[in-house]
C-alpha positions as CSV (number, residue, x, y, z in Angstrom):
1,X,0.0,0.0,0.0
2,X,1.6,3.3,-1.1
3,X,1.9,6.4,1.2
4,X,-1.0,8.3,-0.6
5,X,-3.5,5.4,-0.1
6,X,-2.4,5.0,3.6
7,X,-2.7,8.7,4.1
8,X,-6.3,8.8,2.7
9,X,-7.3,5.9,4.9
10,X,-5.8,7.5,8.0
11,X,-7.6,10.8,7.4
12,X,-10.9,9.0,6.7
13,X,-10.7,7.0,9.9
14,X,-9.5,10.0,11.9
15,X,-12.3,12.2,10.7
16,X,-14.9,9.5,11.6
17,X,-13.5,9.3,15.2
18,X,-13.1,13.0,15.7
19,X,-16.4,14.2,14.2
20,X,-18.0,14.2,17.6
21,X,-15.4,16.2,19.4
22,X,-14.4,18.8,16.8
23,X,-16.2,22.0,15.9
24,X,-18.6,21.5,13.0
25,X,-16.8,24.0,10.8
26,X,-13.8,21.7,10.5
27,X,-15.6,19.5,7.9
28,X,-16.9,22.6,6.2
29,X,-13.4,23.9,5.9
30,X,-12.1,20.7,4.4
31,X,-15.0,20.6,1.9
32,X,-14.4,24.3,1.0
33,X,-10.7,23.6,0.4
34,X,-11.4,20.6,-1.8
35,X,-14.0,22.6,-3.8
36,X,-11.4,25.4,-4.3
37,X,-9.0,22.8,-5.7
38,X,-11.6,21.4,-8.1
39,X,-12.7,24.8,-9.3
40,X,-9.1,25.9,-9.9
41,X,-8.2,22.8,-11.8
42,X,-5.0,22.5,-9.7
43,X,-3.6,19.4,-8.1
44,X,-4.9,19.2,-4.5
45,X,-2.4,20.2,-1.8
46,X,-2.6,18.2,1.4
47,X,-0.6,20.8,3.4
48,X,-3.6,22.0,5.4
49,X,-4.8,18.5,6.4
50,X,-1.3,17.3,7.3
51,X,-0.7,20.3,9.6
52,X,-4.2,19.9,11.1
53,X,-3.6,16.2,12.1
54,X,0.0,16.9,13.2
55,X,-1.3,19.7,15.5
56,X,-4.3,17.9,16.8
57,X,-2.5,14.6,17.6
58,X,0.5,16.2,19.2
59,X,-0.9,19.3,21.0
60,X,-4.3,17.8,21.7
61,X,-6.0,21.1,20.8
62,X,-8.2,22.2,17.9
63,X,-5.9,23.9,15.3
64,X,-6.8,26.7,13.0
65,X,-7.4,26.0,9.3
66,X,-5.6,28.5,7.2
67,X,-7.0,28.8,3.6
68,X,-4.5,28.0,1.0
69,X,-3.1,30.9,-1.0
70,X,-1.9,30.6,-4.6
71,X,2.0,30.7,-4.7
72,X,3.5,33.7,-6.5
73,X,5.6,32.4,-9.4
74,X,6.3,35.9,-10.9
75,X,9.8,36.9,-9.8
76,X,9.0,40.5,-10.8
77,X,7.2,41.0,-7.5
78,X,10.2,39.7,-5.5
79,X,13.1,41.7,-4.2
80,X,16.7,40.7,-5.1
81,X,17.2,39.2,-1.7
82,X,14.0,37.2,-1.8
83,X,15.1,35.8,-5.1
84,X,18.6,34.9,-3.7
85,X,16.9,33.4,-0.7
86,X,14.6,31.2,-2.9
87,X,17.6,30.0,-4.8
88,X,19.4,29.1,-1.6
89,X,16.5,27.0,-0.4
90,X,16.4,25.0,-3.6
91,X,19.9,23.6,-2.6
92,X,18.5,22.0,0.5
93,X,17.9,18.2,0.6
94,X,14.2,18.5,1.5
95,X,11.1,19.2,-0.5
96,X,9.5,22.6,-0.7
97,X,6.2,21.1,0.6
98,X,7.9,20.0,3.9
99,X,9.6,23.4,4.3
100,X,6.2,25.1,4.0
101,X,4.6,22.6,6.5
102,X,7.4,23.2,9.0
103,X,6.8,26.9,8.7
104,X,3.1,26.4,9.6
105,X,4.0,24.2,12.5
106,X,6.5,26.7,13.9
107,X,3.9,29.4,13.6
108,X,1.4,27.3,15.4
109,X,3.7,26.8,18.4
110,X,2.6,30.3,19.3
111,X,6.0,31.5,20.5
112,X,7.2,33.1,17.3
113,X,5.4,36.5,17.4
114,X,5.9,39.6,15.2
115,X,7.8,41.2,18.1
116,X,10.0,38.1,18.5
117,X,10.8,38.2,14.7
118,X,11.5,41.9,14.9
119,X,13.9,41.3,17.8
120,X,16.0,39.2,15.5
121,X,16.0,42.1,12.9
122,X,13.9,40.0,10.5
123,X,10.6,40.6,8.9
124,X,8.7,37.3,8.4
125,X,8.5,33.8,9.7
126,X,9.4,32.6,6.2
127,X,12.7,34.4,6.4
128,X,13.3,33.1,9.9
129,X,12.6,29.4,8.9
130,X,14.7,29.7,5.7
131,X,17.7,31.0,7.7
132,X,17.3,28.2,10.2
133,X,17.2,25.4,7.7
134,X,19.9,26.9,5.5
135,X,22.2,27.3,8.5
136,X,21.5,23.7,9.7
137,X,21.8,21.9,6.3
138,X,24.7,23.6,4.6
139,X,28.4,23.8,5.4
140,X,28.3,27.5,4.9
141,X,29.6,29.7,7.7
142,X,27.2,32.1,9.5
143,X,29.4,35.0,8.3
144,X,29.0,33.9,4.6
145,X,25.2,33.5,4.9
146,X,24.9,36.9,6.5
147,X,27.0,38.5,3.8
148,X,24.9,36.8,1.0
149,X,21.6,38.0,2.5
150,X,22.9,41.3,3.8
151,X,22.0,40.4,7.4
152,X,23.5,42.0,10.5
153,X,26.5,40.3,12.0
154,X,25.4,37.6,14.5
155,X,21.9,37.2,13.1
156,X,22.3,33.6,12.0
157,X,23.6,32.4,15.4
158,X,20.8,34.5,17.1
159,X,18.2,32.6,15.0
160,X,19.8,29.3,15.8
161,X,19.9,29.9,19.5
162,X,16.3,31.2,19.7
163,X,14.5,28.9,17.3
164,X,16.4,25.7,18.4
165,X,15.4,26.4,22.0
166,X,11.7,26.6,21.0
167,X,11.9,23.4,18.9
168,X,14.0,21.4,21.4
169,X,11.3,22.2,24.0
170,X,8.9,20.1,21.9
171,X,11.3,17.1,21.8
172,X,8.9,14.6,23.3
173,X,6.4,15.1,20.5
174,X,9.0,14.0,17.9
175,X,11.5,11.7,19.7
176,X,9.8,9.3,21.9
177,X,10.5,5.9,23.6
178,X,8.5,3.1,21.9
179,X,5.5,1.7,23.7
180,X,4.9,-2.1,24.2
181,X,3.2,-2.4,20.8
182,X,5.9,-0.5,19.0
183,X,8.6,-2.6,20.7
184,X,7.0,-5.8,19.5
185,X,6.8,-4.4,16.0
186,X,10.5,-3.3,16.1
187,X,11.5,-6.8,17.3
188,X,9.8,-8.3,14.2
189,X,11.5,-5.7,11.9
190,X,14.9,-6.4,13.3
191,X,14.4,-10.2,12.8
192,X,13.7,-9.5,9.1
193,X,16.5,-6.9,8.7
194,X,19.3,-8.4,6.6
195,X,20.9,-5.5,4.8
196,X,24.3,-6.4,6.3
197,X,23.9,-10.2,6.3
198,X,21.2,-12.8,7.0
199,X,22.0,-13.4,10.6
200,X,19.2,-14.3,13.1
201,X,19.1,-12.2,16.2
202,X,16.0,-12.1,18.5
203,X,14.5,-9.7,21.0
204,X,16.3,-6.7,19.6
205,X,14.1,-3.6,19.3
206,X,16.7,-0.9,18.6
207,X,20.4,0.0,18.2
208,X,22.2,2.6,20.3
209,X,25.3,4.5,19.4
210,X,27.3,7.6,20.2
211,X,28.6,10.3,17.9
212,X,31.2,13.0,18.9
213,X,31.4,16.6,17.5
214,X,34.0,19.3,18.2
215,X,33.3,22.8,19.5
216,X,36.2,25.0,18.4
217,X,37.7,26.9,20.2
218,X,36.9,25.1,23.5
219,X,33.9,26.2,25.5
220,X,34.6,28.2,28.7
221,X,34.4,26.0,31.9
222,X,34.3,22.8,29.9
223,X,36.8,20.1,28.9
224,X,39.5,21.1,26.4
225,X,41.4,18.4,24.5
226,X,44.0,18.7,21.7
227,X,43.2,17.7,18.2
228,X,44.8,14.7,16.5
229,X,47.6,16.9,15.1
230,X,48.0,18.8,18.4
231,X,47.8,22.2,16.7
232,X,44.5,23.3,18.3
233,X,42.1,22.3,21.1
234,X,38.3,21.7,21.2
235,X,35.5,20.7,23.6
236,X,34.1,17.2,22.6
237,X,30.3,17.0,22.4
238,X,28.8,13.5,22.8
239,X,25.4,12.7,21.3
240,X,24.0,9.3,22.2
241,X,20.9,8.0,20.4
242,X,18.9,4.8,19.8
243,X,16.9,4.1,16.7
244,X,14.7,1.5,15.0
245,X,15.3,-0.2,11.7
246,X,14.0,2.8,9.7
247,X,16.4,5.1,11.4
248,X,13.7,6.8,13.5
249,X,15.3,8.1,16.7
250,X,13.8,6.6,19.9
251,X,15.9,8.5,22.3
252,X,18.4,11.4,22.2
253,X,20.9,12.6,24.9
254,X,23.6,15.3,24.6
255,X,26.5,15.5,27.0
256,X,29.1,18.3,27.1
257,X,31.9,16.9,29.4
258,X,33.8,18.9,32.0
259,X,36.2,16.1,32.9
260,X,38.1,13.5,31.0
261,X,36.2,10.5,32.3
262,X,32.9,12.1,31.1
263,X,34.0,11.6,27.5
264,X,33.6,7.8,27.8
265,X,30.5,6.3,26.1
266,X,29.8,4.3,29.2
267,X,29.6,7.5,31.3
268,X,27.3,9.1,28.8
269,X,25.1,6.0,29.0
270,X,25.0,6.3,32.8
271,X,23.7,9.9,32.4
272,X,21.3,8.9,29.7
273,X,17.5,8.7,30.7
274,X,17.4,5.5,28.5
275,X,19.2,3.6,31.2
276,X,16.2,3.9,33.6
277,X,13.8,3.1,30.8
278,X,15.6,-0.1,30.0
279,X,15.8,-1.0,33.7
280,X,12.0,-0.7,33.9
281,X,11.7,-3.1,31.0
282,X,14.0,-5.9,32.4
283,X,11.2,-8.4,32.7
284,X,10.3,-8.1,29.1
285,X,13.7,-9.4,28.0
286,X,14.1,-7.1,25.0
287,X,17.4,-5.4,24.2
288,X,19.2,-2.6,22.4
289,X,22.4,-3.6,20.4
290,X,25.5,-1.6,21.1
291,X,29.3,-1.7,20.3
292,X,32.2,-2.7,22.4
293,X,32.3,0.7,24.2
294,X,29.2,-0.3,26.2
295,X,30.2,-3.8,27.3
296,X,29.1,-5.3,30.6
297,X,26.0,-3.1,30.8
298,X,22.7,-4.9,31.5
299,X,19.9,-4.7,28.9
300,X,22.4,-4.1,26.0
301,X,23.7,-6.8,23.6
302,X,27.4,-6.2,22.9
303,X,30.2,-8.1,21.2
304,X,31.6,-11.2,23.0
305,X,35.3,-11.8,23.7
306,X,36.7,-13.7,20.8
307,X,37.9,-16.5,23.1
308,X,34.3,-17.4,24.0
309,X,32.5,-20.2,22.1
310,X,30.5,-19.0,19.1
311,X,31.8,-15.5,19.7
312,X,32.6,-14.8,16.1
313,X,29.1,-15.9,14.9
314,X,27.5,-13.8,17.7
315,X,29.5,-10.7,16.9
316,X,28.7,-10.9,13.1
317,X,25.0,-11.2,13.8
318,X,25.0,-8.4,16.4
319,X,27.0,-6.1,14.1
320,X,24.6,-6.7,11.2
321,X,21.8,-5.2,13.4
322,X,23.9,-2.5,15.1
323,X,24.9,-0.9,11.9
324,X,21.4,0.7,11.6
325,X,22.6,3.4,14.1
326,X,25.8,4.0,12.1
327,X,23.7,4.4,8.9
328,X,21.4,6.8,10.7
329,X,24.3,8.9,12.0
330,X,25.8,9.0,8.5
331,X,22.5,10.3,7.0
332,X,22.1,12.9,9.7
333,X,25.7,14.1,9.2
334,X,25.2,14.3,5.4
335,X,22.0,16.3,5.7
336,X,22.9,18.6,8.7
337,X,26.3,19.9,7.8
338,X,26.3,22.3,10.7
339,X,27.4,19.4,13.0
340,X,30.8,19.6,11.3
341,X,31.1,23.3,12.1
342,X,29.5,24.3,15.4
343,X,29.9,28.0,15.9
344,X,27.6,28.4,19.0
345,X,29.6,29.3,22.1
346,X,27.5,28.0,25.1
347,X,26.7,24.5,26.1
348,X,22.9,25.1,26.5
349,X,22.5,26.4,22.9
350,X,24.6,23.5,21.5
351,X,22.4,21.0,23.3
352,X,19.3,22.6,21.8
353,X,20.9,22.7,18.3
354,X,21.7,19.0,18.3
355,X,18.3,18.0,19.8
356,X,16.7,20.1,17.0
357,X,18.7,18.2,14.4
358,X,17.3,14.9,15.8
359,X,13.8,16.3,15.9
360,X,14.0,17.5,12.3
361,X,15.5,14.2,11.2
362,X,12.4,12.3,12.7
363,X,10.1,14.9,11.2
364,X,11.4,14.4,7.6
365,X,11.3,10.6,8.1
366,X,7.7,10.7,9.2
367,X,6.8,13.0,6.3
368,X,8.5,10.5,3.9
369,X,10.5,13.4,2.3
370,X,11.9,12.0,-0.9
371,X,14.9,14.3,-1.1
372,X,15.8,13.8,2.6
373,X,15.6,10.0,2.2
374,X,17.6,9.9,-1.1
375,X,20.7,7.8,-0.6
């Protein structure tokens, strides 16, 4: 069953369930929007309905329906900088549809007001969202982006700091620990997962891994370590996540170490809320797979010592499942180039930035964005 058919079934079923609890004008709005599409002869756009169901199911409140407006294709009505901004957005690995949907969702959070936008020396939420996505998904420095768009110095990092804090605060709506039903589904998916070899491995519902980034120069009051060549120093940033077979993040935890021992993956795991969640599930006998940096930790399946019987076979089977987290990290790094060049200078903002990357990764996966998922 393709995504469009699934979507239509979901909307049909959801409307039947929600008819008794929603205002009567909801159905009238949908019918009016459909009638406008038919009269205009244009291909129907599902943006309003997608935003409606996102907002209702996550915020548990009745959202607004904003009538669709016809896009302006005539560049004569745009300023030079608006044209440059449009061209910049075309370079991003996401579809225009999902960019527009994300703008509506950000607007509906209710925290991005006209005065808030003005405080960042910007004019519209469109400009705000475009700067956010462009900064996150390209390797361009903030200085270069500000020069191209004639923005005031420091605008890009102000946008990142402010908007990432708003988005990161909604983390639980996008990155959530699987419930009992989802865990059983994930176990079945991992049993069938054979991209890296047809090895049987049971009771696995996710893979956990840790990625490290560098904040240069080092952050004040945090650990400073030399680079490989020893010609500079940086603060290591540790990001530990678990995911399912599809790469959807089940958990996300960011650590900014102050001491040397805090850089160890085992320490990061001890601080990770996932540990207590796994402990609460110990009677269910389901596991996350991990690499050798997290050995001897209960509830995690890790490589055996090679001297043990059947260790080689066990390790090959485990690695074939664990690679899903490596593949997920590779995709995130290839899509969000800002992680290779972190310019923010305080730990709180950096945590929000990385959490926002994880949130947007899940958002684009849920939306089935063709450009984002392109290998």
